[in-house]
C-alpha positions as CSV (number, residue, x, y, z in Angstrom):
1,M,76.9,-32.6,-28.9
2,A,74.6,-34.5,-26.5
3,I,71.8,-36.4,-28.3
4,E,69.4,-35.4,-25.4
5,K,69.9,-31.7,-26.3
6,I,69.3,-32.4,-30.0
7,D,66.1,-34.4,-29.2
8,L,64.9,-31.6,-26.9
9,L,65.4,-28.9,-29.5
10,M,63.8,-31.1,-32.2
11,E,60.7,-31.6,-30.0
12,R,60.4,-28.0,-28.8
13,A,61.1,-26.3,-32.2
14,R,59.5,-29.1,-34.4
15,I,62.6,-29.2,-36.6
16,G,64.6,-32.0,-38.2
17,Y,67.8,-33.6,-36.7
18,K,70.2,-31.8,-39.0
19,E,68.8,-28.3,-38.3
20,A,68.7,-29.0,-34.6
21,R,72.3,-30.2,-34.6
22,D,73.6,-27.3,-36.7
23,T,71.7,-24.7,-34.6
24,L,73.1,-26.2,-31.3
25,E,76.6,-26.2,-32.7
26,Q,76.1,-22.5,-33.7
27,F,75.2,-21.7,-30.1
28,D,77.8,-24.0,-28.4
29,G,75.1,-26.5,-27.2
30,N,72.9,-23.8,-25.4
31,V,69.4,-25.1,-26.0
32,V,67.7,-21.8,-24.8
33,E,69.7,-19.6,-27.1
34,A,69.1,-22.0,-30.0
35,L,65.3,-21.9,-29.3
36,V,65.3,-18.1,-29.1
37,Y,67.2,-18.0,-32.4
38,L,64.8,-20.4,-34.2
39,E,61.7,-18.5,-32.9
40,S,63.2,-15.1,-33.9
41,S,64.0,-16.4,-37.4
42,Q,60.4,-17.8,-37.5
43,K,61.6,-21.3,-38.2
44,T,59.0,-22.5,-35.6
45,T,56.1,-20.4,-36.8
46,K,54.3,-23.3,-38.5
47,Y,54.5,-25.3,-35.3
48,H,53.1,-22.5,-33.2
49,Q,50.3,-21.8,-35.7
50,K,49.4,-25.5,-35.7
51,R,49.5,-25.8,-32.0
52,F,47.6,-22.7,-31.0
53,V,45.2,-22.2,-33.9
54,Q,44.1,-25.7,-34.8
55,Q,43.9,-26.9,-31.2
56,P,40.8,-24.8,-30.3
57,A,39.1,-26.0,-33.4
58,S,39.8,-29.6,-32.3
59,I,38.5,-28.9,-28.8
60,L,35.3,-27.2,-30.2
61,S,34.8,-30.2,-32.5
62,K,35.1,-32.7,-29.7
63,L,32.8,-30.5,-27.5
64,S,30.2,-30.3,-30.3
65,D,30.4,-34.1,-30.9
66,S,29.9,-34.7,-27.1
67,I,26.9,-32.4,-27.0
68,A,25.4,-34.0,-30.0
69,Q,25.9,-37.5,-28.4
70,M,24.2,-36.2,-25.2
71,H,21.3,-34.7,-27.1
72,A,20.7,-38.0,-28.9
73,T,20.6,-39.7,-25.4
74,R,17.2,-39.7,-23.7
75,F,16.4,-39.2,-20.0
76,T,13.1,-40.8,-18.9
77,L,11.2,-40.9,-15.7
78,A,8.4,-43.5,-15.8
79,S,6.4,-45.9,-13.7
80,S,5.1,-49.2,-14.9
81,V,1.9,-47.5,-15.9
82,R,3.0,-44.1,-17.4
83,K,5.9,-42.1,-18.5
84,I,6.0,-38.6,-17.0
85,L,9.3,-37.4,-18.5
86,D,11.1,-38.1,-21.7
87,L,13.7,-35.5,-22.7
88,P,17.0,-35.3,-24.4
89,L,19.8,-35.6,-21.8
90,T,21.1,-32.1,-22.6
91,V,17.6,-30.6,-21.9
92,A,17.2,-32.6,-18.7
93,I,20.6,-31.4,-17.4
94,L,19.8,-27.8,-18.2
95,C,16.4,-28.0,-16.6
96,L,17.9,-29.6,-13.5
97,L,20.6,-26.9,-13.2
98,I,18.3,-23.9,-14.0
99,A,15.5,-25.0,-11.7
100,L,17.5,-27.0,-9.1
101,P,15.5,-25.8,-6.0
102,L,12.3,-27.0,-7.7
103,S,13.5,-29.9,-9.9
104,A,15.6,-31.8,-7.3
105,P,12.7,-32.2,-4.7
106,L,10.3,-33.2,-7.5
107,L,12.7,-35.8,-8.8
108,V,13.1,-37.2,-5.3
109,I,9.3,-37.3,-4.8
110,A,8.9,-39.1,-8.1
111,L,11.5,-41.7,-7.1
112,L,9.9,-42.2,-3.7
113,S,6.6,-42.7,-5.5
114,G,8.0,-45.7,-7.4
115,Y,9.0,-44.1,-10.7
116,K,12.2,-45.3,-12.4
117,M,14.9,-43.0,-13.8
118,T,16.5,-44.3,-17.0
119,I,18.9,-43.0,-19.5
120,I,18.5,-44.5,-23.0
121,Q,21.6,-44.2,-25.2
122,P,21.2,-43.9,-29.0
123,G,21.9,-47.6,-29.6
124,G,19.0,-48.5,-27.3
125,K,21.2,-49.4,-24.4
126,K,19.4,-48.5,-21.1
127,V,21.0,-47.4,-17.9
128,K,18.6,-47.7,-15.0
129,F,19.6,-45.8,-11.9
130,T,17.1,-47.4,-9.6
131,E,14.8,-50.4,-10.1
132,S,12.5,-48.8,-7.5
133,V,13.0,-46.8,-4.4
134,V,10.0,-48.4,-2.7
135,D,9.0,-52.0,-2.9
136,S,5.5,-53.4,-3.6
137,R,4.5,-52.9,0.1
138,N,5.5,-49.2,-0.2
139,Q,8.5,-49.8,2.1
140,P,11.7,-47.9,1.2
141,V,14.4,-50.0,-0.4
142,K,17.8,-49.4,1.2
143,A,20.0,-50.2,-1.7
144,T,19.9,-48.7,-5.1
145,S,21.8,-49.9,-8.1
146,V,22.9,-49.0,-11.6
147,D,21.8,-51.6,-14.1
148,V,22.9,-51.6,-17.7
149,E,20.9,-53.5,-20.2
150,K,21.0,-53.6,-24.0
């Protein structure tokens, strides 16, 4: 019996070496027939339940954690004098998506007026997307940058 077939059956059916070897011997090395037999005899049921029932819960948990992390992150739009926007990142993204025809031009106007867009992570780490779109002489700055500061 080829070890590759035993390994394949062990992996696919989530069974031990002895059971995989015995099942393959029973079906003259035919992996497909062995898998069909194991599934019909419900020897792989626990594997399928674990794979298909617990996986969505894991995905939902990760998605929930990501959304909570994004909600704890702040999106700010401010000048050196005043802050005009300070929202959780999730709310800012939703506002941008829902009111895109209105919010995108307003965001561009604010950036052209010298406001700075910053994302503040929960630990206080700041990601500044532009230092300023215009310089002190009100001339457009050609290059923008992403600066990360703690």
